[in-house]
N, C-alpha and C positions, 0 to 999 in steps of 0.2 A: 455710353455709361448711363444706366438708369437714372431718372431724376433723384430717386431716394439716396443714391450713393453721391450724386453731386451735393446734396445737402448735407449728408454725413461728412463729406470732405471738408465743405465749408465750415461745419461745426468744429472740426479739428483744427482748421487754420485760425479761427477767431479765438484768440487766448483769453481775452477780456470776459470774466464771468459777468460783469455788469452789463457788457454790451450784449451778451446772449439773452440774459433775462430781460433786458429792455426790448429785444426783439420779440420775445415771446409774449410780453405785455401788450405790444402793438397787435401782434396776431390774435391775440385774446380779445382785445377790445373791438377790433375790426370783424369779428366773427369767423376768422379764418381757421383752416385746419392746422394743428400742430401737435396733436398727441398720436402716440403710436399705440394701437390696441393689439395686446398679446393675448391671444384666446386659446385656452386648453378646454376644448368642449367635453373631454372625457378624461378622468384621472385614472387611466390604465395604459399598459404597454405590453406588447407581445415579446418584446426583448427583455433580457436581463443583463445589459450591458455592465461590465465589471467596474467601470468608472462611475457609474450612476448610481444614484440613490434608489433606483428600482431594484438593485441587486441586493438591497438591504431588507431582508424580510419583515423586520419590525417596522421599518418606515413605510413599506409597501402596505401594510395593514391600515394605515392612516390615508393613504391615497385612494380614495373612492369616490364614486359619483359621476353622473353624466347630465349634462344640461339638455333638456327637451328643446326640440327645434322652436317651439313656441316661445320659450323663455330666451333663446338666442335672438329670435325676431325682436322681441322687446328690448333687448340689450342693443341691438343694431339701431333700433329707432331712437334710442336715447343718446347713443355715443357715436354711431359710425359717421354721421355728417361732419364730425369734427376730427375725424382721424386722417392722418397724412399716410399712414401705413396700417395694414392689417396683417398680422402674422398669425396664422392658424397653426398651432402646435408649439409649445414652448418647452416643457418638461415631460410631457406625457405624449401618447402616440395617436394623433388626430384620425388616422385612417380607420380606427376602431369605432368611429362614430357613423352610425347608418345614414346621416344627413349632410356628410361632408360636402358634396357637391353643392347642395342647396345653401350650406353655410358660405361657402365661396362666392356663390351667387348673390347673397346678401351685400357683400362687399361691393360687388359691381352695381347693385341697385342703388347704394347710397354713394356711388362714384368715388369710392376710395382710391387714391391715385396709385397705390402699390399694394398688391396682395400677394402674400408669400405662403408657402405650406412647408413647415418643417417636419420631416418624417424619416423614419429608418427605410421606408419604401418597400419593404418586402410584401406588403399586403396590397400595394397599389397596382392595378392592372392598367394595361394600355388603354382601355376603354374609358376607365376612370380618369386617367390622366388627361386624355383628350377632352372629356366632359368638363374637367375642372378648368382646363385652358379656355374652353369656349365660354364658360361662365365667369371669366375674368381674372384667372390665376395668372399672375406676371412671373413668379419665380417659385421654383421648386428647389428647396434646401434639403439636401440629403447627407445625413450623419453617416460618416464613414471613418472608421478608426483602424483601417489596415487595408492594404491593396494587394494581399495574398490571401488564398482561402485560409490558411492556417490562423494567420493573426486576426483577420476579420471575424471568423468564427469563434476565436477564443475570446477576444475583447468584447464582442457583441453576442453574447450567449443567446441562443434560440435563432440566430440570424443564419441565412443561407447565402452564401457568396454568389452562387448561380443566380439567385433572384435579384441581387444587387446589379450584376452585369446585364441581366435581362432587361431591368428597367432603364439602364443607361442606353440600351439599344432602342427601347421605346422613346425615351427622350429624343434620340437622334430622329426618329420618324415623326414624332409630334412637331419638331422644330422645322421640318419641311414645309408643313402647312402653316405653322404659326412662328415665323423667323423671329419675332420679338420676344418670344418666350425665352426665359433665362434658367440656366442650371447652375445651382450653388453647392458647394461641398463644404461642409464643416468637418474639419479634422482635428480631433483632440491628440496632441503629441505626448507620448510618454516614452520611457526608455525602451519599450517592447516594440514600438511601431516607428520610431524616428528614422530609421534607415529606409523604410518603405516609401517614403515620400518621393524618392528617386523613381518609383514605379507608376507614379500618377498619370503621365502621358500614355503609358501602354494600356492602362485600364479605362481611364475616362476619355482619353482622346482628345478630339477638337471640340467636343460639346460643352466644355467648361466654360462659364462665364464670370463666375466669382468663386474666390477660394479663401476661406477663413482658416487660419492656423491658430490653433489654441493650445497652448501649453497646459498640461494637466494641472487642475486645481482640486483641492479637497471638496467634494460637494456630499455632506452627509457621510455616513458610515458604509461607504461603498466596498465592494469585495476587493478591488484593486486598491492597493496601499503603498505604491512606490511613487511618492510625490516629490522625489529628488529631482531637481530642475539643473543640476550641475552639469551633466552630460549634454542636454539640451543646450544650455549656454555656450559650452565649449564647442558644439557643432554648429552654432548659428552662421559662422562665415563660410563653412564648407557645405552644409546642407540647406539650411534655410534662405540665406542670402542668394545662392544660385537660383532657387526655386522662385524667389520673389522677383529676380531679374528676368527670368523666363517668362513668368506671368506677364510682366511688363512688355516684354517683346511680343508676346501673343496678343496684347491688349485685353488681358484679363484683369479684372479688378482683384487685388489681393488684400485681405485685412489681415495684418499681423503686427504683433508688438514688436517695438524696437528691441534691439539687444539687451540695452540697459533695464528695460522693462521686466526682463526675465528674472532677475534676481536682486535689483537694487532697491533702496528706499529713495524717493525724491520728496522735495519740498512741494507742496502743492495747495491750491486754495480748495479745500474740500467742503468746509461749512457743513451744511446738511444735504449736500447733494441737491440743491434747489433746482437746478436745470433738469436733472434726470427725474426727480420727483414730479415735476411740472408736466413732462412729456409722456412719462410711463403710465400705462393703463393695462393692469394685469386683470383677466376675467377667467374664472374656472367655475366649477360647481360648488366651490367653497367660498369665493369672494368675487366682488365686482368693484373694480377701481378703488374707491374709497370705503373705508369701514362703515361710514354713515351715509352711503349713497344707496338710494333704493331705485333700481332701474324701472320697477314696476309703476312708480308714482312720479319720478323725477326725469328730467332731461339733463344734459351737460349744462345747459344755460341756466336752468332754474337752481340746480345745485351750485353753480358757480356764483350766482347772485346770493343765495343764501349763506354761502361761505366766504364771499368777498374775495374770490380768487384772484381778480385783477388787482385788487388792493394788496393782497399778499405778495404777488409777484413783483409789484413796484417796490414794496417795502424790502424784499430781497435783494432787488437790484441795487438799492441805495444803502442797504445794510452793510456792516463790515464783516467781511469773511474772516474766518480763524485761519491762520497758516499753521500747518503742522506736518510732521512726517507721516506719509502714507505708504504702505505697503504696496507698490505698484504691481507687484505679482499677483496679489488678490485683486486689485483694481483693474490690472491688465488693460492699459490704454492701447486700444487697437487703432494703428493708422491705416489709412487706405493708401496702398503703394501704387 
């Protein structure tokens, strides 16, 4: 198991919010890595997935811009030395950026322990994939919302199922040279593709290392609007649980919500999501980490000193968290199976 998933599993096992925040505070004062940098270098996508906000024409008009490589270099100099993970590609399509391989190389330059690329994969060539792994890529995360041509190309509009399968073959070849390289599939489950999960082994085969099962959630005004989770909940024991168990048998990491997380409310310490806020660093052409952070003139350390982030972490650790009912369908607590 990759170190990042060991850390994620440990995080789910530690239930005490205070203990988690104290651990972060210790990492902070010792100058250790603890943030995850989630980078969208370009706000565009070649797909119009029906479950995604890129299928909303009005929303798409607001998603514009691209970071120049020189800007990303400056961001890397400011933040990457404190990153535990670099994820290139979050809500947009990173393979549209002409300097993608060089961006991944920046992660390697700053010794980020785990570098992943999240993509639909249709534009990624075998040569680019090999170069990315050579430049430090640890994990390729492919979005796939169907394992038949009909469903894949219906839900992932503009996508080509043959290109998806070709990339899986390329992954198999690249793994021969780089056996530590990992393949992850992110599968958003809805009522149109639930039954196709049984086809995963025929399509993906033995190349899969990590599988994330994500019941559909409303993300903006997407074209697809069937958000009813009743059937997914009812099929958990017959469809999802056997798949989770098969992943365990094959030594594949599976990230999936528990059955009760599909439709139930639970009482949870939510406060202001202090742990998530302290570790999450989103970067795009429109924003970089904090609203008042300027990567051109500041570093992680100078900003932390100016804003007293260590003191804030300590205060959150010993402050009283409010307990309230939270919708865990929206929060979707994924457990590492």
